[in-house]
C-alpha positions in Angstrom: 34.9 -157.4 -51.6 37.4 -155.3 -50.0 37.4 -154.2 -46.4 36.8 -156.0 -43.2 33.7 -158.2 -43.4 31.5 -157.9 -40.2 28.1 -159.2 -39.4 25.1 -157.1 -38.3 22.7 -158.4 -35.6 20.4 -159.7 -38.4 23.2 -161.8 -39.8 23.7 -159.7 -43.0 27.4 -159.1 -43.7 28.6 -155.6 -44.4 32.1 -154.3 -45.3 34.1 -151.5 -43.8 36.3 -150.0 -46.6 39.8 -149.2 -45.2 39.6 -145.7 -46.7 36.8 -144.9 -44.1 39.3 -145.6 -41.3 42.1 -143.7 -43.0 39.8 -140.7 -43.2 38.8 -141.1 -39.6 42.3 -141.3 -38.3 43.7 -138.4 -40.4 43.0 -136.0 -37.5 45.6 -134.4 -35.3 47.9 -136.9 -33.5 46.2 -139.8 -35.2 43.0 -139.3 -33.2 39.6 -139.7 -34.7 38.5 -136.4 -36.1 35.1 -137.8 -37.2 33.5 -141.1 -37.7 32.7 -141.7 -41.3 30.2 -144.4 -42.3 28.4 -145.3 -45.4 24.8 -144.1 -45.3 21.8 -143.4 -47.5 23.4 -140.3 -48.9 27.0 -141.3 -48.8 29.6 -140.7 -46.1 28.4 -138.7 -43.1 30.8 -136.6 -41.0 30.3 -136.2 -37.2 32.7 -133.4 -36.3 33.7 -132.8 -32.7 35.2 -129.4 -33.2 35.8 -127.0 -30.4 33.8 -124.3 -32.2 30.6 -126.4 -31.6 31.4 -126.7 -28.0 32.2 -123.0 -27.7 28.8 -122.1 -29.4 27.0 -124.5 -27.1 28.7 -123.0 -24.0 27.9 -119.5 -25.1 24.2 -120.4 -25.6 24.1 -121.8 -22.1 25.8 -118.7 -20.7 23.3 -116.5 -22.5 20.4 -118.6 -21.2 21.7 -118.3 -17.6 22.1 -114.5 -18.0 18.5 -114.3 -19.2 17.2 -116.3 -16.3 19.2 -114.2 -13.8 17.9 -111.0 -15.4 14.4 -112.3 -15.0 14.9 -112.9 -11.3 16.5 -109.4 -10.9 13.4 -107.9 -12.6 11.1 -109.9 -10.4 13.0 -108.7 -7.3 12.4 -105.1 -8.4 8.6 -105.6 -8.3 8.5 -107.0 -4.8 7.7 -104.7 -1.8 10.5 -102.8 -0.2 10.4 -105.1 2.9 12.2 -107.7 0.8 14.9 -105.3 -0.4 16.9 -105.3 2.8 19.0 -108.2 1.4 19.5 -110.0 -1.9 17.1 -112.9 -2.0 18.1 -116.3 -3.5 16.2 -117.6 -6.5 14.0 -119.8 -4.3 13.4 -116.9 -1.8 12.5 -114.6 -4.6 9.9 -117.1 -6.0 8.4 -117.6 -2.5 8.3 -113.9 -1.9 6.6 -113.3 -5.2 4.0 -116.0 -4.5 3.4 -114.5 -1.1 3.0 -111.0 -2.6 0.6 -112.2 -5.3 -1.5 -114.0 -2.7 -1.6 -110.8 -0.7 -2.6 -108.7 -3.7 -5.4 -111.3 -4.5 -6.7 -111.0 -1.0 -6.9 -107.2 -1.4 -9.1 -107.6 -4.4 
């Protein structure tokens, strides 16, 4: 067999073909661009591309914008007595709870 023989925790040997490592270290500046390994369907590729990180960051920014928009809309429905200054998120939630309790008591 060719490759480096290693042992798994169960004592069964497996071999790492040098071509796997050549593929892994073919990235920029000799860094690992992905970690190939033999699997059920062949060689899998785990890419650490900046595009994935950019998309993840954009999704997070969009989520934060939606949450902030929700707080802004909630502040618009509070009584004018709370409009004298911009409330924090916690203050907005507390004011909304207080206002809802007040409305319930009126019913």
